[in-house]
N, C-alpha and C positions, 0 to 999 in steps of 0.2 A: 287427542289432537296434539300435534307437535308444537312445543313451545321453546323459544330460545330467548335468553336474557331475563333479567329480573323483572322488567316492566312489560312483559308480553301480556296482551289482553286488551279488550276493547276499551276499557276504562282509561288506558294510558294515552289514547289519542294518537293520531298519525302526524309525522313530520318527515321531511326528507332525510334529516340526520338519523332519525330512528330507523327508517327503512333501510338505509345504507348500513347502519351498524348491525342490524339483525341479519341482513344478507351476508355480511362479513362473517358473523358467527356461524351461520349455516354452512358457508363455504369452508370455514376452518374445521367444522365438525364432520362434514359429509363429502366435501370435494365440490369443485365448481361444476362438474358435469351434472350433478343432481340438482343444481339450483334452477329455479324457475320463478316467474312472477307469482304463480299460484302458491308455490311452497312458501315464499316469503310472506304472502298475504295470510296463509294459514297460521304461520308462526306468530303473526301479529294479531290474529283473531279478527281479520278484516276481510272484506270482499276483494277479490282479485282486481276488479275494475277500479276500485278506489285508489290503488297504487298508481294508476296511470294519470291521476291528477297531479302527481309529484314527479314522475319520471316516465319518459315515452315508452321504454321497453327494456328488455334484459341487457342489450348491448350497452345502452347508456348507463344502466345500473352498474354493470361491471366496471365501466370507466370510473364511475364515482367510487366504487369499492377500492380500486387500485389507488386512486387519489387519496382516499382515506387512510390506507395502511402506510403509504409513503409519508403521510403527515405525522405518523407516529415516530418517525426517525428524528431524534433531537440533534441538531447541528449547533453546537455552542458558538457564540460569537464573543471574542474574535477567534476562538478556537486555539488549539495548541500551536506552539511556535515551530516553524520548520515545515516544509512541504510534505516530508515523509510522514511525520506524526499526524498531520492533518488527513492524508489519504488513508493511513492505517485505520484511524478512527472511523472514517466514512465507510471503509470496506467492512469492518467488523459490525458496524451497526446495520448496514444493508443486509449482511448475511443473517444477523439475528432476526431481522424482519421477515426474511424468507423462511426461517425456521418457525416463526409464529404463524405465518400465513403461506404455506407451501403452494396453494392454488395460484398465487400471483406470479410465480416464476415463469410458467409457460407463456404468460401473456406478455411479459416484458423481455424475456430472454430470446436471443436468436432472431430478432426481427428489427427491421428499420422503421416499423410502424407502431411504436408503443403508444399507449394512451398519453395524451398531452394534457397536463394540468399544472397549476401553480406548485403543488407539492412535488410532483415528479421533476419539474424543471428546477425547483429549488435544490433538489438533491444533486443534479448535474452542476448547477451553479456553484455550490459549495465546494465540490471537488475541483472544479476548474480554477477556483480562487487560490488553490494551493500552488498552481504553476503559472499564475497570471503575470508574475514579474520576470519571467525568464526570456522574454523577447521572442517567444514562439509565434509562428503564424497561426491563424484560427484553425485551419485544417489539422495542423500538428497537435494543437492543444486538444482537439476533440479525439484524435487518435490515442493520445496518452490516456485520456479519460476512458475511452472504450477498451483499451488494453486492460486496465484495472477492472472495469465493470465486467468484461467478458470472463476474466478469471473468477471473480466473486460469483457470478451467476453459474459458471460451469461447475465450480466446487459445490455450490448449493444444489445444483441439478443432480450431481452424482449421489449426494446423500438422499435426495428425494427419490431417485430411481431405486436405490437400495431399499428404502422404506416401503415403496410400492411393491417391490418383488416379495418382500417378507410378508406384507399384508395379503397379497394374492395367493402365495404358496403356503403360508403358514410355517415356513422354514426360515429360521434366523441365519444370519451370516455365519455365525460360529457352527451351527448345525450343518450348513451346506459344506463348509470346508472340512468338517469332520467326516462327512460322507465321501468327499472327493479326495481325501488324503491318500488312500490306497492308490488311486489313479495317478496322483502327482508323484508319489514315491516311485511307482513303476516307470513313469516317463523319465524322471531324473536319473533313475538307475541305469538307463541305457548308455550314459556317458556322452550323449549328444549335446547336453547343455551344461557344461562344467561350470561356467561362471554363475548361472542361475542356481545350480545345485549348491555351490559354495556360499552364495549370498543367503539363500534360504536356511542353510545349515547354521550360519553364523547369527541370523536374525533371532533365532529362538522362538519362543512361544508368546512373545510380548510385542505384537505389532503396534505401530503408532496409532494413536487415537485419531478420530476424525478432526478434532480441533488441532492436533499437532500437524496433521497433513495440511490443513488450511493455512496455518501460520507459517509453515515452512515454504509453501508455494507462494504465499503473499510476499514473504521476505525476498524471495528470488525475483519475483516480478518487479518489486521496488528497487532491488539492486540493479536490475537492467535499466530501469528508468533513470536511476541516479547516474549511471555511466552516460546515458544519452544526454541528460541535462548538463552534465559537466563538460561534455564535448571533448572527453579525453579517453584514450584507450585504457583498458584494464591492464595494470602493470603485470608483467610476467614475474613469477617467483623463481629465482635461481635454485637449482637443485644442489644438494650436498653430495659430493662424490662418494661412492662406495667402492672400496677396494675389492679386487677380485680375490677368490679363495686363496690364491698363492701369494697374496700380499702385494702384488703389483698394482699400480694405479689403473683405473679403468680407461684412462685416456681423456676423460672429460675435463676440460680446463675450467677452473672456477677460482674466484678470489676468496672464497670462504674455506676455512680450515675444516678438517674432518671433525664431526661432532662426537664428543666422548662424554662420559659421565662427569669426568673431572672438569673439563672446560665449561660444560653447561652449569655446573655448580658455581664455578668462579664467576660466570656471567650473571647469574642470579644474585650473587652477593654484591655485584656492582650495579644492579639495575636502578634506574631512575625512579623517583617517587611517581605514583600513578598520576597525580595532578600535573606534574612536569611533563610526563609522557603524553598526556592528552593535549596539553598546550602545544607541544612540539609537533604533534600530528596535525593540528590546525594550521600552524605557521608553515609547515612543510609542504602544504598543497601549492601546486603551481600557481603563480601570479599573486599569491597572498601577500608576500613580502613587498613585491613591487607596488601593490595597491596601498599598503600601509605607508610606504615611502612617499608616494604621491600625496596621500592625505596628510602626511606629516608637515606638508607645506601650507596647509590650510583647507578650509571648506571647499568642496567641489561638487558640481552637478554630475549627473550620470554621463552626460555628453562630454564634459571635461575629462572625466576619467577614461572614457573610451578613446578620446583623442590622445591622451597622454600615454596610453598603452595600446598602440595600434595592433599589436599581435593578439590581443585578448578579444574573444568574441563577446557579443552582447549577452549571450546565454550564460557563459562562464562568469562574466562580470557580475551579473545579477546573482548568481549562486554564491560567489565569494562575498558580496556585500551582505547577503542574508546570513552567511556563516559568521562573519565578523560581528554582525549585530547580535546574533545569538550568543556569542562569546562575550558580549558587553564591551567590544573594542571600538565600535562606532555607533552613531545614532543617525537616524533618518529625520531630517528636518523639513517640514512642509510650511511654506509661506503662501497663504491663501491668495495673496495678491490683491487685485489682478495685475499681471497674470500670475497663475499658480506657479510656484517655484519649489522644486524638490531638490534638496542637496544633502550631502553626507559630510560628517565631521567626526574626528576621533573623540572618544570619551576620555575622561581622565585616565582610565585604565589603558586605553589605546595610546595616549600620549606617553605613558610610562615606558612604552617600547622604543621610543625614539633613541634613547641612549644605547639600547641593545643594537638597533639597526646601524647607528653611527659606528659603534665598535666593530660590527661585522664588516661594514664597508672599509674601515681602516685596515682590518685584518686582510681582506681580499686585496687591497692595494699594496700591502707589504709583499705579497706573493708576486705582484707585477714587478716591483722594484728589484726583488731578489733574482727573479728569472730573466730580467731584462739584459740587454747587451752591456 
């Protein structure tokens, strides 16, 4: 007789939690298609009808199983700082859950009718919390969540399909490609696919692992969301001109000089310390200095900042405030009231920038005086 779990047997007694746990173990071991109320009862050494005192039927049991495995995902509070780190953590932990319980993926992926329960909704809630301060409307917030969720589920589904193919055929991925290598070589040898032929030739025999594939794709999804949240276009990268073989310029105009070994070495010798470069990257983002200038005059509410910088969208304002807080340049202050008042003020480190900003303003005004009539 089939047994699952350490406490299977009539002596252990029945409970809803134990029924769900054993059902999950059966689905993990044999797949959801093989699950039935009778099979769960057999694993519990109980009569099939006794299970119906705890759960109405298989459909309801599956809903409870989904709720159970989503409850395994640990979402720390308050969680990592920054929206991106928070979503990355959620994506990786959801993917790990699908790896432990592959049967749950077809139930929740690709449908607008997933099982609804506290643990499933808590998973959505935790991710939405990462973007709650960006001023997005509810529909857009859900679209951001679904974009990440669709990627995680799609990547997990790809791995699951591959595992199912290997189990059904008895042929591993490596064995399949070894068998098909002659066909691929013949097709690429026709010259009709030069780009693909070059890429495969350069890739060598060490393809990316499944984890590398997932991490690369997740990073690109989050890059796109970052651009959307910042409400700014991706900056174009100017190209360095390359001279024609006869030494004449190519005609492409650029303000950058031609890169040579000598001037690259000279640039590296004059490079800024890493900490300074990182700080300049933060301060160089659009609206950051304007925001610091306004806060340099004192504590301000979100609405005050939006009114002081009318060209700044609420979404970008929220992102800049979070970045400055992460850098320790400002703090968010909550006065419980009533009414509740949330305001922002520079930290001691942020106040230290006041002299720098004053000097920068004086330098800019010098240019006005020199270039004036």
